[in-house]
LOKEGU-403366 format. One record per residue: x, y, z of N, C-alpha, C in turn; residue in three letters; residue number from 0. Coordinates in nm, 4 decimals. Layout:
<rs>
<<X,Y,Z>,<X,Y,Z>,<X,Y,Z>,'ala',NUM>,
...
</rs>
This chain:
<rs>
<<-0.5342,1.3921,-1.7439>,<-0.5028,1.3428,-1.6197>,<-0.6158,1.3167,-1.4953>,'met',0>,
<<-0.6404,1.2426,-1.4122>,<-0.7441,1.2000,-1.3411>,<-0.7483,1.3081,-1.2280>,'ser',1>,
<<-0.8763,1.2814,-1.2025>,<-0.8787,1.3479,-1.0682>,<-0.7598,1.2894,-0.9693>,'asp',2>,
<<-0.7601,1.1623,-0.9404>,<-0.7049,1.1264,-0.8449>,<-0.5422,1.1264,-0.8814>,'thr',3>,
<<-0.4703,1.1446,-0.9767>,<-0.3615,1.1818,-1.0558>,<-0.3084,1.2921,-1.0094>,'ala',4>,
<<-0.4616,1.4012,-1.0240>,<-0.4261,1.5040,-1.0053>,<-0.3993,1.5656,-0.8511>,'his',5>,
<<-0.4578,1.4902,-0.7416>,<-0.4139,1.5080,-0.6341>,<-0.2826,1.4278,-0.5765>,'tyr',6>,
<<-0.2518,1.3166,-0.6384>,<-0.1329,1.2767,-0.5948>,<-0.0300,1.3584,-0.6207>,'arg',7>,
<<-0.0351,1.4188,-0.7394>,<0.0837,1.5096,-0.8134>,<0.0692,1.6995,-0.7160>,'phe',8>,
<<-0.0432,1.6889,-0.6718>,<-0.0627,1.8334,-0.5734>,<0.0105,1.7588,-0.4425>,'gln',9>,
<<0.0025,1.6482,-0.3873>,<0.0508,1.6259,-0.2814>,<0.1957,1.6667,-0.2710>,'ser',10>,
<<0.2610,1.5456,-0.3851>,<0.4119,1.5651,-0.3967>,<0.4283,1.6902,-0.4331>,'asp',11>,
<<0.4076,1.7720,-0.4579>,<0.4392,1.9174,-0.4887>,<0.4446,1.9665,-0.3846>,'gln',12>,
<<0.3517,1.9901,-0.2928>,<0.3271,2.0268,-0.1603>,<0.4516,1.9810,-0.1127>,'ala',13>,
<<0.4749,1.8352,-0.0643>,<0.6187,1.8001,0.0337>,<0.7316,1.8457,-0.0163>,'lys',14>,
<<0.7533,1.8508,-0.1891>,<0.9143,1.9099,-0.2138>,<0.9012,2.0138,-0.1995>,'arg',15>,
<<0.8178,2.1171,-0.2054>,<0.8072,2.2327,-0.1144>,<0.8537,2.2552,0.0267>,'leu',16>,
<<0.7868,2.1815,0.0666>,<0.7923,2.1404,0.2392>,<0.9313,2.1181,0.2901>,'ala',17>,
<<0.9998,2.0683,0.1858>,<1.1675,2.0179,0.2055>,<1.2203,2.1162,0.1295>,'arg',18>,
<<1.1921,2.2371,0.0805>,<1.2840,2.3442,0.0196>,<1.3147,2.4578,0.1241>,'gln',19>,
<<1.1492,2.5135,0.2100>,<1.1512,2.6101,0.2736>,<1.2076,2.5942,0.4120>,'val',20>,
<<1.2372,2.7260,0.4517>,<1.3132,2.7327,0.6071>,<1.1913,2.7473,0.7073>,'thr',21>,
<<1.0717,2.7925,0.6919>,<1.0213,2.8341,0.8043>,<0.9503,2.7562,0.8435>,'asp',22>,
<<0.9330,2.6661,0.9545>,<0.9004,2.6044,1.0226>,<0.7051,2.6032,0.9435>,'ala',23>,
<<0.6773,2.7200,1.0513>,<0.5156,2.7510,0.9998>,<0.4677,2.6926,0.8636>,'thr',24>,
<<0.5380,2.8049,0.7485>,<0.5194,2.7149,0.6365>,<0.5309,2.5836,0.5429>,'val',25>,
<<0.6231,2.5099,0.6644>,<0.6465,2.3803,0.5981>,<0.5257,2.2759,0.6551>,'arg',26>,
<<0.5158,2.3369,0.7587>,<0.4031,2.2431,0.8507>,<0.2882,2.2610,0.7601>,'glu',27>,
<<0.2486,2.3604,0.7352>,<0.1224,2.4103,0.6130>,<0.1118,2.3116,0.5024>,'lys',28>,
<<0.2452,2.2868,0.4589>,<0.2686,2.2452,0.2995>,<0.2334,2.1370,0.3467>,'leu',29>,
<<0.2822,2.0916,0.4495>,<0.2865,1.9094,0.4845>,<0.0921,1.8764,0.5348>,'leu',30>,
<<0.0808,1.9611,0.5633>,<-0.1228,1.9800,0.5746>,<-0.1955,1.9299,0.4869>,'glu',31>,
<<-0.0992,2.0127,0.3972>,<-0.1911,2.0240,0.2102>,<-0.1742,1.9272,0.2005>,'met',32>,
<<-0.0413,1.8252,0.1846>,<0.0215,1.7348,0.1263>,<-0.1017,1.5868,0.1549>,'ala',33>,
<<-0.0974,1.6316,0.2633>,<-0.1733,1.5147,0.3566>,<-0.3379,1.5067,0.3164>,'glu',34>,
<<-0.3725,1.6645,0.3147>,<-0.4972,1.6382,0.2655>,<-0.5413,1.6335,0.0956>,'glu',35>,
<<-0.4534,1.6354,0.0286>,<-0.4405,1.6042,-0.1195>,<-0.4534,1.4701,-0.1242>,'tyr',36>,
<<-0.3849,1.3780,-0.0556>,<-0.3382,1.2443,-0.0231>,<-0.4904,1.1992,0.0340>,'gly',37>,
<<-0.5329,1.2193,0.1277>,<-0.6937,1.2184,0.1339>,<-0.8170,1.2116,0.0477>,'arg',38>,
<<-0.7915,1.3569,-0.0266>,<-0.8897,1.3615,-0.1781>,<-0.9002,1.2478,-0.2489>,'tyr',39>,
<<-0.7238,1.1973,-0.2712>,<-0.6757,1.0987,-0.3495>,<-0.7401,0.9747,-0.3158>,'ala',40>,
<<-0.7452,0.9304,-0.1896>,<-0.7770,0.8083,-0.1904>,<-0.9477,0.8400,-0.1461>,'asp',41>,
<<-0.9663,0.9282,-0.1538>,<-1.1676,0.9246,-0.1327>,<-1.1831,0.8745,-0.2373>,'leu',42>,
<<-1.1689,0.9753,-0.3668>,<-1.1756,0.9393,-0.4860>,<-1.1624,0.8048,-0.5232>,'ile',43>,
<<-1.0630,0.7431,-0.5072>,<-1.0002,0.5829,-0.5292>,<-1.1144,0.4805,-0.4700>,'glu',44>,
<<-1.1627,0.5414,-0.3086>,<-1.2389,0.4387,-0.2709>,<-1.3989,0.4656,-0.3579>,'ala',45>,
<<-1.4468,0.5507,-0.3764>,<-1.5380,0.6052,-0.4357>,<-1.5529,0.4935,-0.5817>,'arg',46>,
<<-1.4265,0.5366,-0.6419>,<-1.4677,0.4908,-0.7494>,<-1.4548,0.3187,-0.7745>,'thr',47>,
<<-1.3346,0.2421,-0.6713>,<-1.3817,0.1087,-0.6273>,<-1.5117,0.0293,-0.6216>,'ala',48>,
<<-1.5928,0.1081,-0.5006>,<-1.7036,0.0720,-0.4879>,<-1.8271,0.0903,-0.5693>,'glu',49>,
<<-1.8018,0.2080,-0.6610>,<-1.9035,0.1855,-0.7717>,<-1.8523,0.0912,-0.8650>,'arg',50>,
<<-1.7575,0.0939,-0.8945>,<-1.7044,-0.0455,-0.9890>,<-1.7447,-0.1628,-0.9484>,'met',51>,
<<-1.7191,-0.1788,-0.8248>,<-1.8086,-0.3233,-0.7265>,<-1.9005,-0.3524,-0.7620>,'ser',52>,
<<-1.9963,-0.2558,-0.6906>,<-2.1701,-0.2133,-0.7536>,<-2.1992,-0.2529,-0.8891>,'ala',53>,
<<-2.1205,-0.2088,-1.0120>,<-2.1572,-0.2181,-1.1261>,<-2.1200,-0.3716,-1.1711>,'glu',54>,
<<-2.0226,-0.4190,-1.1301>,<-1.9956,-0.5695,-1.0714>,<-2.1193,-0.6432,-1.0891>,'ala',55>,
<<-2.2040,-0.6277,-0.9573>,<-2.2492,-0.7448,-0.8877>,<-2.3917,-0.7417,-1.0271>,'leu',56>,
<<-2.3962,-0.5931,-1.0778>,<-2.5299,-0.6069,-1.1601>,<-2.5392,-0.6287,-1.3053>,'thr',57>,
<<-2.3989,-0.6888,-1.3163>,<-2.3838,-0.7310,-1.4635>,<-2.3621,-0.8607,-1.4610>,'his',58>,
</rs>
């Protein structure tokens, strides 16, 4: 599993758990975690795209 896929999976898991819990504080923290995992995945994707673009320019 790629790093991006791992973080997307973790984000989805946190969202699923957030829908199941009744404690508002826990739900909010899980949603924050989901958002953070999504940002990690986005960052990895952006860095990969930059790297691929740079490599394409040198070839």
